[in-house]
N, C-alpha and C positions, 0 to 999 in steps of 0.2 A: 446220718443224716445230720441239716441247717436247722443249728439254732433261733429262734425268733425271739425276739426281742421283748422283750418284759414289759417296758415303754409300752409297745404294739396294744398288747395284753391287754396293758392296763385299758387304757383305751379302749381297748374290744371290749372291758368287759364293761366299761363306764357308760358308753355307746346299747347294749344293750339290759342295761338295765335303766335308762330314761325312758328307750323308747319302750317300752312291753311295759314301764309301771303305768298305773292303776295312775297313779297323782301325776296332777298337771306337773311336772316339768319338763324342764330346756335344761341343754347342755352348749354353755358359751364359750365361746374365744375369749381368750386376752380382749381384742376391740371388740366387742359383743355380738358376737355374730354367731348365726344359729348354728350352730358342729347339729346336732339335732333333736327331737323337739315329743312331746311324748304327745300318743294317743288321745291321752285327758290331758291334753294340755290345748289340741289343736277342736279336741269335742269342745272342752270350757269358753272358751272364750273366739270358738264358729272361726279358727282360722283353718284353710284349705291346706295338709302336710305336703303337700307334690312340694308348695312356695315357698319354708322353712329352710329348708338348708343351706347354707349359706345367707342368707339373708344379715342385713345387721339389726336387729332389735327393734331402734328405733322405726324401719322399716315394716315391722309386720304392722295386720290388721289398716285402717286407715288414718294412720301414723298418729295412735291413744297414747305407742308403747315411748313416741320422739320425748319422753319425757327428758329436763336434762338433770334435775333432781335424783331419780330411776336409776339414771344412768351411771351419776358423780357416785350413788354408793355401790352401788356394782359392782365397779371402780377400783372402793375401797377394799371391800370388803376381796374381792377378789386376792388385792393386797395384804389382806390381812392388816388394814388401818381401822376398819370399824367392823363388830357385831351386831349381824340386825335379828333385834329383837320381833317370833311373830307377831 
C-alpha cells in the first residue's frame, strides 16, 4: 500500500478543521489567497462560500478586506516577525 506524504495529511487535517469550525476562520496561502473559509466566517461576513477559494483576501466582499495594514500584519505574522494580540 502506498504511503501518503505527511504534508498532505497535515494540509487535509488543517482544511477539515477550518471548514468545520464554529468560529470564523480562514486558511490562507503565503500570498494571502484563500485556501478555505469556515462556514461561520462566510456567514458572519455575509460572503458567498462558493466564491472564496483561490480568491485573494483583499478581493473579498466590496474591498473592505483590502487594507494594506491588515495584509502587512498577516504577512508579518505568517513570517513569525510579529504576534497579534486578540
